[in-house]
C-alpha positions in Angstrom: 4.0 -2.1 -18.2 5.6 -3.4 -15.2 4.3 -2.4 -11.8 6.9 0.0 -10.0 8.0 -0.8 -6.6 7.1 1.1 -3.5 9.6 4.2 -2.7 10.5 4.6 1.0 10.0 8.4 2.7 12.9 9.1 5.0 11.9 12.1 6.9 15.0 14.3 7.8 13.9 16.0 11.3 17.3 18.0 11.6 15.3 21.3 11.3 13.4 20.5 14.2 16.5 20.4 16.4 17.5 23.6 14.4 14.4 25.2 16.0 15.6 23.8 19.7 19.4 25.1 19.4 18.3 28.3 18.3 17.5 28.7 21.9 19.6 26.3 23.5 16.2 24.9 24.8 14.7 20.9 25.3 12.1 21.6 22.7 10.9 21.1 20.4 12.4 17.8 20.8 13.5 15.9 17.3 12.8 12.3 19.2 9.2 13.5 19.4 9.1 14.6 15.9 10.5 11.2 14.7 7.8 9.3 16.5 5.0 11.6 14.9 6.6 11.6 11.5 6.6 7.4 11.9 3.0 7.6 12.9 2.1 9.6 10.0 3.6 6.8 7.6 7.6 7.4 7.1 9.3 4.6 6.4 12.2 5.9 8.3 14.2 8.8 10.0 17.0 10.5 8.6 19.5 13.1 10.5 22.6 14.9 10.1 25.0 14.8 12.6 27.2 17.4 11.8 30.9 18.1 13.0 29.3 21.9 14.6 26.7 19.9 16.0 24.5 22.9 14.5 21.1 21.2 15.1 21.4 17.5 15.9 23.1 16.6 19.0 24.9 13.2 19.8 22.6 12.4 22.4 20.0 12.7 19.8 21.5 10.1 17.6 22.0 7.9 20.5 18.2 7.7 21.5 16.6 7.7 18.2 19.0 4.7 17.8 16.5 3.4 20.6 13.5 5.0 19.3 13.5 4.5 15.9 12.6 0.6 15.1 12.0 1.1 11.2 15.0 2.5 9.8 17.8 5.3 10.8 19.9 6.9 8.0 22.4 8.6 9.4 24.1 11.2 7.2 27.7 11.9 7.8 31.0 13.3 7.0 34.2 11.3 6.7 35.7 12.6 9.8 37.7 10.4 11.6 35.5 11.4 15.0 31.8 11.0 13.3 32.8 7.9 11.9 34.1 6.6 15.7 30.5 7.8 16.9 28.7 6.0 13.9 30.1 3.0 14.6 29.4 3.2 18.3 25.6 4.2 17.2 25.2 1.5 14.6 22.4 3.1 12.2 20.8 0.9 9.7 22.4 3.0 7.3 24.7 5.7 7.0 25.1 8.6 4.1 28.2 10.2 3.7 28.0 13.8 2.4 30.1 16.4 1.9 30.3 19.3 4.9 31.7 23.1 4.9 31.1 25.0 8.2 30.2 27.9 6.0 27.3 26.3 4.4 23.3 26.7 5.5 23.0 23.0 4.2 24.7 20.5 2.4 26.0 21.8 -1.1 26.4 19.8 -3.7 27.3 16.0 -3.7 30.5 13.9 -2.4 33.2 14.2 -4.9 34.2 10.5 -4.5 36.8 10.6 -7.7 38.7 13.2 -5.9 38.7 11.3 -2.2 38.3 7.7 -3.7 40.7 6.6 -1.0 39.6 8.1 1.5 36.2 7.4 1.3 36.9 3.6 0.4 38.3 2.8 3.9 35.3 4.6 5.7 32.7 2.7 3.6 34.7 -0.4 4.6 34.4 -0.1 8.3 31.1 1.0 8.0 30.1 -2.1 6.3 32.4 -4.3 8.4 30.2 -3.1 11.4 26.9 -4.1 9.8 25.9 -0.7 8.4 24.6 -0.3 4.9 26.3 2.4 2.9 25.0 5.0 0.9 27.0 8.4 -0.8 25.2 11.4 -1.5 26.2 12.3 -5.0 25.8 14.6 -8.0 24.1 13.1 -10.8 27.2 12.5 -13.0 27.9 8.8 -14.7 31.6 9.6 -13.2 30.6 10.0 -9.3 28.0 6.8 -9.7 30.9 4.6 -11.3 33.4 5.7 -8.4 30.6 5.4 -5.9 30.9 1.2 -7.1 34.7 1.1 -7.1 34.8 2.2 -3.4 31.9 -0.1 -2.3 29.0 1.5 -1.6 25.6 -0.5 -1.6 23.7 2.6 -2.7 23.8 6.3 -3.7 21.4 9.2 -3.0 21.0 11.7 -5.7 21.3 15.0 -5.1 18.0 16.7 -6.6 19.3 20.3 -5.4 20.4 21.7 -9.1 16.6 20.1 -9.9 14.5 21.5 -7.3 15.9 25.2 -7.6 16.0 25.6 -11.3 14.9 29.0 -11.9 13.4 28.0 -15.4 11.2 24.9 -16.7 13.7 24.4 -19.4 16.8 24.0 -16.5 14.3 22.0 -15.0 13.5 19.3 -17.8 17.4 19.4 -18.3 18.6 18.0 -14.3 15.4 16.0 -14.3 17.1 14.4 -17.1 20.5 13.8 -15.5 18.7 12.3 -12.7 17.1 9.8 -14.6 20.4 8.7 -16.4 22.4 8.9 -13.3 19.4 6.5 -11.6 19.4 3.9 -14.9 23.5 4.0 -14.5 23.0 3.5 -10.9 20.6 0.3 -11.3 22.4 -1.0 -13.9 25.6 -0.9 -11.9 23.8 -3.0 -9.2 23.4 0.4 -6.7 20.3 1.1 -5.1 19.0 4.5 -6.0 17.7 7.1 -3.2 16.9 10.9 -3.9 17.1 14.2 -2.0 17.7 17.4 -1.3 15.3 20.7 -2.0 11.9 18.1 -2.9 8.6 19.6 -2.0 5.0 18.7 -2.4 5.0 20.1 -6.1 8.4 18.7 -7.4 8.6 15.5 -5.6 6.0 14.0 -8.4 8.2 13.7 -11.6 10.8 12.3 -9.1 8.6 9.6 -8.1 7.8 8.4 -11.6 11.8 7.3 -12.0 11.4 3.8 -11.8 14.7 3.0 -10.4 14.1 5.3 -7.2 13.6 3.5 -3.8 14.1 6.2 -1.4 13.8 9.6 -0.8 14.6 11.5 2.2 12.9 15.1 2.9 13.1 17.5 5.3 12.4 21.1 5.1 9.4 20.8 3.2 7.9 18.6 5.4 9.1 20.3 8.8 8.3 23.8 7.3 4.4 22.2 6.7 4.3 20.8 10.1 4.5 24.1 11.4 1.2 24.8 10.3 -0.7 21.2 10.3 1.5 19.3 12.2 4.0 16.6 11.8 1.7 13.3 11.1 -0.4 15.1 8.8 2.4 16.6 7.1 4.2 13.0 6.6 1.2 11.8 5.2 0.6 14.3 3.2 3.7 13.7 1.2 3.5 9.9 1.7 0.6 10.1 0.2 1.7 11.9 -2.8 4.4 9.8 -3.2 1.9 6.8 -3.4 -0.6 8.5 -5.9 1.7 9.4 -8.3 4.4 6.5 -8.3 1.1 4.4 -9.4 -0.5 7.4 -11.6 -3.6 7.0 -9.4 
């Protein structure tokens, strides 16, 4: 059996900013949280600059760009205002996601098929600026193929349907969809990332999918960090990923 490649952990610090914005205060600082996450073993930092600026603010993005020396992943919509900011900030990677003002968090994947022309144009602009592009999509073969057509270099398969499954049988079915989509994406030459709703327990079967190269996890880590601190919370997640990736 061939050895599996390591899985990168991107820590999403949006919820640190959510706490700050609840009081319109100066703390907690998502930049400080990012530094501690990296000290805890994170391979990169993920943030979502939403159009309504409900958590991450423009300044956070630009300060993080100067601070994060590993990998900065910007989740973003295809709105022109956000695209212009991304082109100015130059994150290492941009992950295009759907966005609705009414949602609490991102619900479902980007419908690449329905918006193929618009997404292709944004992908092209970002890549021209030297920014790697990933698309946050549902684990559906047609969406994987569409991601390939528009020129994405990677996909992030949404794991919410798996993470939020109410029964074991539904969870197993959703996990199988993720496995099949990951296999297809790799065959198409796309790098495979996953994220949304992953925690210290349900991440275990995910890291055992051979094609997975990166996980982006926020809420579970930040929730744990409230109790034990960011460094320890990240270290525990990273240790879990490494241990179960290699069957230790």
